[in-house]
C-alpha positions as CSV (number, residue, x, y, z in Angstrom):
1,M,154.8,142.3,35.6
2,S,156.0,138.7,35.3
3,T,154.0,136.1,33.6
4,R,155.9,133.3,35.4
5,T,153.7,130.8,37.1
6,P,155.0,130.5,40.7
7,K,155.8,127.1,42.1
8,T,153.5,125.6,44.6
9,I,155.1,125.7,48.1
10,S,155.1,122.5,50.1
11,A,153.6,123.1,53.6
12,N,153.2,121.2,56.8
13,H,151.1,123.7,58.5
14,A,151.8,122.2,61.9
15,S,155.4,123.2,61.8
16,R,157.4,126.4,62.2
17,R,159.3,125.5,59.0
18,A,156.1,125.7,57.0
19,A,155.6,129.3,58.0
20,A,159.1,130.2,57.1
21,W,158.7,128.6,53.7
22,L,155.6,130.5,53.0
23,L,157.3,133.7,53.9
24,G,160.2,133.0,51.6
25,A,157.9,132.2,48.8
26,A,156.0,135.3,49.1
27,A,159.0,137.4,48.3
28,L,159.2,135.6,44.9
29,L,155.7,136.3,43.7
30,S,154.8,139.0,41.2
31,G,151.6,140.9,40.9
32,C,150.4,139.0,37.9
33,S,150.2,135.2,37.3
34,W,149.0,133.5,34.2
35,F,147.4,130.1,35.0
36,G,147.9,128.8,31.5
37,G,151.7,128.6,31.7
38,S,154.1,125.7,31.8
39,S,153.8,122.9,34.4
40,T,155.6,123.2,37.7
41,P,156.1,120.5,40.3
42,S,153.7,120.5,43.2
43,V,154.1,118.8,46.6
44,P,151.0,117.7,48.7
45,M,150.4,119.7,51.9
46,G,150.3,116.6,54.0
47,T,146.5,116.1,53.6
48,P,144.5,113.7,51.5
49,G,143.2,114.6,48.1
50,H,146.2,116.2,46.5
51,V,145.2,117.6,43.1
52,R,147.1,116.7,39.9
53,G,146.7,118.9,36.9
54,F,145.2,122.4,36.8
55,L,144.8,123.7,40.4
56,G,143.0,127.0,39.8
57,G,144.4,129.9,41.7
58,A,144.0,132.7,44.2
59,I,144.6,136.4,44.4
60,A,144.8,138.4,47.6
61,D,145.8,141.8,48.8
62,E,148.4,140.2,51.0
63,P,150.9,137.6,49.7
64,R,150.8,134.9,52.4
65,A,147.0,134.8,52.3
66,A,147.2,134.0,48.5
67,L,149.8,131.3,49.2
68,V,147.7,129.7,51.9
69,S,144.7,129.7,49.6
70,R,146.8,128.1,46.8
71,E,148.1,125.4,49.2
72,I,144.5,124.5,50.1
73,L,143.7,124.1,46.4
74,S,146.8,121.8,46.0
75,A,145.5,119.7,48.9
76,G,142.2,119.0,47.1
77,G,140.2,121.9,48.6
78,T,137.5,123.8,46.7
79,A,137.5,127.5,46.0
80,V,135.4,127.9,49.1
81,D,138.0,126.1,51.2
82,A,140.7,128.2,49.7
83,A,138.9,131.4,50.4
84,I,138.2,130.4,54.0
85,A,141.8,129.5,54.8
86,G,143.0,132.7,53.0
87,A,140.6,134.8,55.0
88,F,141.7,133.4,58.3
89,A,145.4,133.9,57.3
90,M,144.7,137.5,56.2
91,G,143.4,138.2,59.7
92,V,146.9,137.4,60.9
93,T,149.0,138.9,58.2
94,L,146.9,142.0,57.4
95,P,145.0,142.7,60.6
96,S,144.7,146.3,59.6
97,R,142.0,145.4,57.1
98,A,140.7,141.9,58.1
99,G,140.4,139.8,61.2
100,L,138.2,137.9,63.7
101,G,137.0,141.3,65.0
102,G,135.7,142.4,61.6
103,G,133.6,141.0,58.8
104,G,133.0,141.0,55.1
105,A,130.9,139.6,52.2
106,C,131.5,137.1,49.5
107,L,130.0,136.1,46.2
108,V,130.2,132.3,45.8
109,Y,129.8,130.4,42.5
110,N,128.9,126.7,42.8
111,A,129.7,124.9,39.5
112,R,127.6,121.8,40.4
113,L,124.5,123.8,41.4
114,R,125.3,126.4,38.7
115,N,124.3,129.3,40.9
116,V,125.8,132.4,42.6
117,I,124.9,133.3,46.2
118,T,126.0,136.1,48.6
119,V,127.4,135.2,52.0
120,S,127.0,138.4,54.0
121,F,128.8,139.0,57.3
122,P,129.7,142.6,57.6
123,A,131.2,143.8,60.9
124,G,127.9,144.3,62.8
125,R,126.2,147.6,63.6
126,R,125.3,148.4,67.2
127,A,121.9,149.4,68.3
128,A,122.9,150.7,71.8
129,L,126.1,151.0,73.8
130,P,126.8,150.2,77.4
131,P,128.2,152.9,79.7
132,G,131.9,153.6,79.3
133,T,132.1,152.7,75.6
134,D,134.5,155.3,74.1
135,R,135.6,153.2,71.1
136,P,132.5,151.3,69.9
137,A,133.4,147.9,68.5
138,A,131.6,146.3,65.7
139,V,130.0,142.9,66.4
140,P,132.6,140.4,65.0
141,L,131.2,138.3,62.2
142,M,134.2,137.0,60.3
143,A,134.3,133.5,61.9
144,R,130.5,133.0,61.6
145,G,130.6,134.2,58.0
146,L,133.4,131.9,57.0
147,F,131.7,128.9,58.7
148,L,128.5,129.6,56.9
149,M,130.3,129.8,53.6
150,H,131.9,126.4,54.4
151,T,128.4,124.9,54.4
152,R,127.9,126.2,50.8
153,G,130.8,124.4,49.1
154,G,133.5,123.3,51.5
155,R,135.2,119.9,51.1
156,L,138.0,119.8,53.6
157,R,137.4,119.8,57.3
158,F,136.8,123.3,58.7
159,E,139.5,122.9,61.4
160,Q,142.0,122.1,58.6
161,L,141.3,125.6,57.1
162,V,141.9,127.4,60.4
163,R,145.3,125.7,61.1
164,P,147.5,127.8,58.7
165,A,146.4,131.0,60.3
166,E,146.9,129.6,63.8
167,D,150.5,128.7,62.9
168,L,151.2,132.0,61.3
169,A,150.0,133.8,64.5
170,R,151.8,131.4,66.9
171,F,155.1,131.1,65.1
172,G,155.2,134.5,63.6
173,T,155.1,136.0,60.2
174,E,157.1,138.8,58.5
175,V,155.5,142.2,58.2
176,S,154.5,142.6,54.6
177,A,154.7,145.8,52.6
178,A,150.9,146.2,52.8
179,L,150.9,145.9,56.6
180,S,154.0,148.1,57.0
181,E,152.3,150.9,55.0
182,D,149.2,150.7,57.2
183,L,151.2,150.6,60.4
184,A,153.0,153.8,59.3
185,V,149.7,155.6,58.7
186,V,148.2,155.0,62.1
187,A,151.3,154.3,64.3
188,A,150.7,157.0,66.9
189,P,147.1,156.3,67.9
190,L,147.5,152.5,67.5
191,L,150.5,152.3,69.8
192,N,148.7,154.3,72.5
193,D,146.9,151.1,73.3
194,P,149.2,148.9,75.5
195,Q,147.8,145.7,74.0
196,S,148.3,146.9,70.5
197,R,151.7,148.2,71.3
198,R,152.7,144.8,72.6
199,V,151.8,143.2,69.3
200,F,152.6,145.9,66.7
201,G,155.3,147.9,68.4
202,A,159.0,147.5,67.5
203,P,161.5,146.7,70.4
204,G,163.3,150.0,69.8
205,G,160.1,152.1,69.6
206,G,157.7,152.9,66.8
207,P,155.7,150.4,64.8
208,L,157.1,147.2,63.3
209,R,158.6,147.7,59.9
210,G,158.5,145.6,56.7
211,G,160.4,142.3,57.1
212,E,160.3,142.4,60.9
213,R,158.6,139.5,62.8
214,L,155.0,139.8,63.9
215,V,154.1,137.2,66.6
216,Q,150.5,137.1,68.0
217,L,150.4,134.4,70.6
218,D,147.0,135.3,72.1
219,L,145.4,135.3,68.6
220,G,147.1,131.9,67.9
221,A,145.5,130.5,71.1
222,T,142.1,131.9,70.1
223,L,142.3,130.4,66.6
224,A,143.3,127.1,68.2
225,Q,140.2,127.2,70.4
226,L,138.1,127.9,67.3
227,R,139.8,125.0,65.5
228,S,139.2,122.5,68.2
229,G,135.9,123.8,69.6
230,G,134.2,125.4,66.6
231,V,133.4,129.0,65.8
232,G,130.5,128.9,68.3
233,E,133.1,129.3,71.0
234,L,133.5,133.0,70.0
235,Y,129.7,133.7,70.3
236,Q,128.7,131.8,73.4
237,G,130.5,130.2,76.2
238,P,133.8,130.9,78.0
239,L,135.6,132.5,75.0
240,S,132.6,134.7,74.3
241,Q,132.6,135.8,77.9
242,R,136.3,136.6,77.8
243,L,135.8,138.7,74.7
244,E,132.8,140.5,76.2
245,D,134.8,141.4,79.4
246,A,138.0,142.3,77.4
247,S,136.0,144.5,75.0
248,L,134.5,146.4,77.9
249,L,138.0,147.1,79.3
250,A,139.1,148.2,75.8
251,G,136.2,150.6,75.4
252,G,134.5,148.5,72.7
253,G,131.4,147.5,74.8
254,L,130.4,144.2,73.2
255,T,127.7,142.4,75.0
256,A,126.8,138.7,75.3
257,S,123.5,139.2,73.6
258,E,125.0,140.9,70.6
259,L,127.6,138.2,70.2
260,R,125.0,135.5,70.5
261,E,122.3,137.0,68.3
262,T,124.1,138.7,65.4
263,L,124.3,136.3,62.5
264,A,125.8,135.9,59.0
265,E,123.3,135.2,56.3
266,V,123.0,133.9,52.7
267,V,121.2,136.3,50.4
268,E,120.5,136.7,46.7
269,P,123.0,138.8,44.7
270,V,122.0,141.4,42.2
271,R,122.0,140.1,38.6
272,V,122.8,142.2,35.5
273,P,122.6,140.6,32.0
274,V,125.7,141.3,29.8
275,G,125.2,139.7,26.4
276,Q,125.3,136.0,26.9
277,D,126.7,136.4,30.4
278,V,125.4,137.6,33.8
279,A,127.2,139.9,36.1
280,F,126.6,139.5,39.8
281,F,127.0,142.2,42.5
282,L,126.5,142.3,46.3
283,P,123.1,143.5,47.5
284,A,123.1,146.4,50.0
285,V,126.0,145.0,52.1
286,G,127.8,148.0,53.5
287,D,127.9,151.5,52.0
288,G,128.8,151.5,48.4
289,A,127.7,148.0,47.4
290,A,125.2,149.4,44.9
291,G,127.9,151.8,43.7
292,T,129.8,148.8,42.2
293,Q,126.8,147.9,40.0
294,A,126.2,151.6,39.0
295,A,129.9,152.1,38.1
296,F,129.9,148.9,36.0
297,Q,126.8,149.9,34.1
298,A,128.2,153.4,33.5
299,I,131.4,151.9,32.1
300,Q,129.5,149.5,29.9
301,A,127.5,152.4,28.5
302,G,130.6,154.4,27.7
303,S,130.0,156.9,30.5
304,A,132.5,157.9,33.2
305,P,131.8,156.3,36.6
306,P,131.2,158.5,39.6
307,S,134.3,160.0,41.0
308,G,136.2,157.9,43.6
309,G,138.4,160.0,45.8
310,G,137.9,159.9,49.5
311,L,139.7,158.2,52.4
312,S,142.5,155.7,52.4
313,G,141.4,152.1,52.0
314,A,140.3,150.0,55.0
315,S,139.3,146.8,53.3
316,A,141.0,143.8,51.6
317,G,140.1,141.5,48.8
318,L,140.5,137.8,48.0
319,V,139.5,135.8,44.9
320,T,139.8,132.1,44.5
321,M,138.9,129.5,41.8
322,D,139.4,125.8,41.7
323,A,139.8,123.3,38.9
324,E,136.1,122.4,38.9
325,G,135.2,126.0,38.1
326,N,133.9,126.9,41.5
327,A,134.9,130.5,42.4
328,V,134.7,132.9,45.4
329,S,135.2,136.7,45.5
330,C,135.4,138.3,48.9
331,A,136.0,141.7,50.5
332,F,136.8,142.0,54.2
333,S,136.9,145.1,56.5
334,M,137.5,146.4,59.9
335,N,135.6,149.6,58.9
336,N,138.8,151.6,59.7
337,L,142.5,150.9,59.5
338,F,143.1,148.6,62.5
339,G,139.4,149.0,63.5
340,T,139.2,150.7,66.9
341,G,143.0,150.4,67.3
342,R,142.5,148.3,70.5
343,I,143.0,144.6,71.1
344,A,140.7,142.6,73.5
345,E,143.2,141.6,76.1
346,G,143.9,137.8,76.3
347,T,142.2,137.1,73.0
348,G,144.4,138.7,70.5
349,I,141.3,140.0,68.6
350,L,141.7,143.5,67.2
351,L,138.3,145.1,67.6
352,A,136.7,146.5,64.4
353,A,135.1,149.9,64.5
354,A,131.3,149.9,64.8
355,P,129.9,151.6,61.6
356,G,127.6,154.6,62.0
357,M,129.1,155.4,65.4
358,G,130.8,158.8,65.4
359,S,132.8,159.5,62.2
360,V,133.3,155.8,61.2
361,P,131.3,154.8,58.1
362,A,130.9,151.2,57.0
363,A,133.7,150.4,54.5
364,P,132.4,149.7,51.0
365,L,132.6,146.0,50.2
366,A,133.1,145.7,46.5
367,V,133.2,142.3,44.7
368,T,131.8,141.0,41.4
369,M,131.2,137.6,39.6
370,A,130.3,136.7,36.1
371,T,129.0,133.5,34.6
372,N,127.5,132.4,31.2
373,R,123.8,132.4,31.0
374,E,123.5,129.3,28.7
375,L,126.5,127.3,29.8
376,R,126.2,128.6,33.4
377,A,129.9,128.4,33.7
378,F,132.4,130.7,35.5
379,R,133.6,133.7,33.5
380,A,135.3,136.2,35.8
381,A,135.5,137.6,39.4
382,T,136.9,140.8,40.8
383,A,137.4,142.6,44.1
384,G,138.0,146.3,44.8
385,T,139.3,148.2,47.7
386,G,140.0,151.9,48.5
387,Q,137.0,153.3,50.3
388,Q,134.8,155.3,47.9
389,A,136.9,154.1,44.9
390,A,136.4,150.4,45.8
391,G,133.3,150.0,43.7
392,I,134.9,151.7,40.7
393,A,137.9,149.4,41.1
394,A,135.9,146.2,41.1
395,A,133.6,147.4,38.3
396,T,136.5,148.6,36.1
397,M,138.2,145.2,36.4
398,L,135.0,143.3,35.5
399,A,134.5,145.6,32.5
400,T,138.1,145.0,31.4
401,A,137.5,141.2,31.7
402,F,134.4,141.4,29.6
403,G,136.2,143.6,27.0
404,R,138.9,140.9,26.7
405,Q,141.6,143.5,27.3
406,P,144.8,142.8,29.2
407,L,144.0,143.2,32.9
408,E,146.7,145.8,33.3
409,N,144.6,148.1,31.2
410,G,142.0,148.1,33.8
411,F,144.4,148.8,36.7
412,A,145.6,151.9,34.9
413,A,142.0,153.2,34.7
414,I,141.2,152.9,38.4
415,P,141.3,156.2,40.3
416,E,143.3,156.6,43.5
417,P,143.0,155.3,46.2
418,G,141.3,152.3,44.5
419,R,143.0,149.0,44.0
420,G,141.7,146.0,42.1
421,L,142.0,142.2,41.9
422,A,140.8,140.3,38.9
423,M,140.5,136.7,37.6
424,S,139.2,136.1,34.0
425,C,138.6,132.9,32.0
426,P,137.3,134.0,28.6
427,A,136.8,130.4,27.5
428,Y,134.9,129.7,30.7
429,M,135.5,127.2,33.5
430,P,135.5,124.3,33.9
431,G,137.3,123.4,30.7
432,G,138.8,126.7,29.6
433,N,141.7,126.7,32.0
434,A,144.2,127.6,29.3
435,S,142.4,130.9,28.9
436,C,142.5,131.9,32.6
437,V,144.5,134.8,33.8
438,A,144.6,136.5,37.2
439,A,146.3,139.7,38.5
440,A,146.7,141.9,41.5
441,D,146.9,145.7,41.2
442,P,150.7,146.5,40.8
443,R,150.2,149.6,42.9
444,G,149.2,147.5,45.9
445,G,150.9,144.8,47.9
446,G,148.8,141.8,46.6
447,V,149.8,138.9,44.4
448,A,148.2,136.3,42.2
449,A,149.2,132.7,42.8
450,G,148.3,129.8,40.5
451,S,150.1,126.7,39.2
452,F,149.9,123.4,37.5
453,A,151.0,120.1,38.8
454,P,152.2,117.2,36.6
């Protein structure tokens, strides 16, 4: 792994050139990035509030999402802003695991208020299904959840955070290694759907491969509508009606009442004292949330955590931190690779799979956060993916951070198919930026992106 701090990429998100620059930069990033390295030049993103000095950083399971998050930090955005923009971008660049049709959950640390909250927006369960529903779709909560999180620490305009994803969808993005691997796993059933084949199919047949161009014009138009009209457009009004009609045709069976009434929410996280620090875990959000806490406590006690094993991963992680010490740790999911495998025609929205319907369980959403009890300052944040091993992955990386070991030691201890992301500041934040280090599991396709500006 390289300890080089990658340069911040200049980006005018309204242009095709910006998307190309982001793609080129992604190829240069390594799995690990130390934020305490030497200074590198930074160029403002064309928005007010350009930060000078320590910017913080971002880690994501998909490179372009991490770069988008970092650019938001360089534009003066908070960790919340960076997480929102990265999440929207990941819905374009890693739609197999995140997207408008899915959901997730985040732990959010607010340095000013000195508290941690959970923003919960898992892809919604269904109480009943209309006739003709052969691939039940989850109620989409991603947009609602990200908007709710924006009210708990966002600084930049919400529409500014949607724009990078809109441009990536409209102008196209290269298929990353992570997406290419997911496409290879489910190519046959995914390409049976004509709408999905139009987006994810290669001109010569078969799925798109790594490095090929992925263009999602309908999704770009939907994101543009959310940017200009607000996320409410997806849950009531003409766009909501189009999604309802298209989901019925796709066998997902979403209804207007479900879209209107299913909400994201802010809830209290679970707190576990660890010496002078406090570790935070998600409450019962998705299957396996409690497993993260149990795995962490087992590791801390010197016991072996429960065995991971199980199915291939169907979730994605994202961790951000800003110069003020605010931090966000998120996990997103479609509950299945590519959700139902069907796109709601005319919207570009890939429908997530409804949990508890048939053989599809809710994907574990595994994230952690740690702060100091006395200083009430940020200490660490992690995210884990890999179905049943997701909780072990997040817990292992948090225990590694508390043990002040190199983060790569934690990755080596995570069982397959688990993958981890971790950000650790042993000297706490704000103020201890020289101690901060972040890394993405080298076995996965993610990266850590952080830099200084002069």
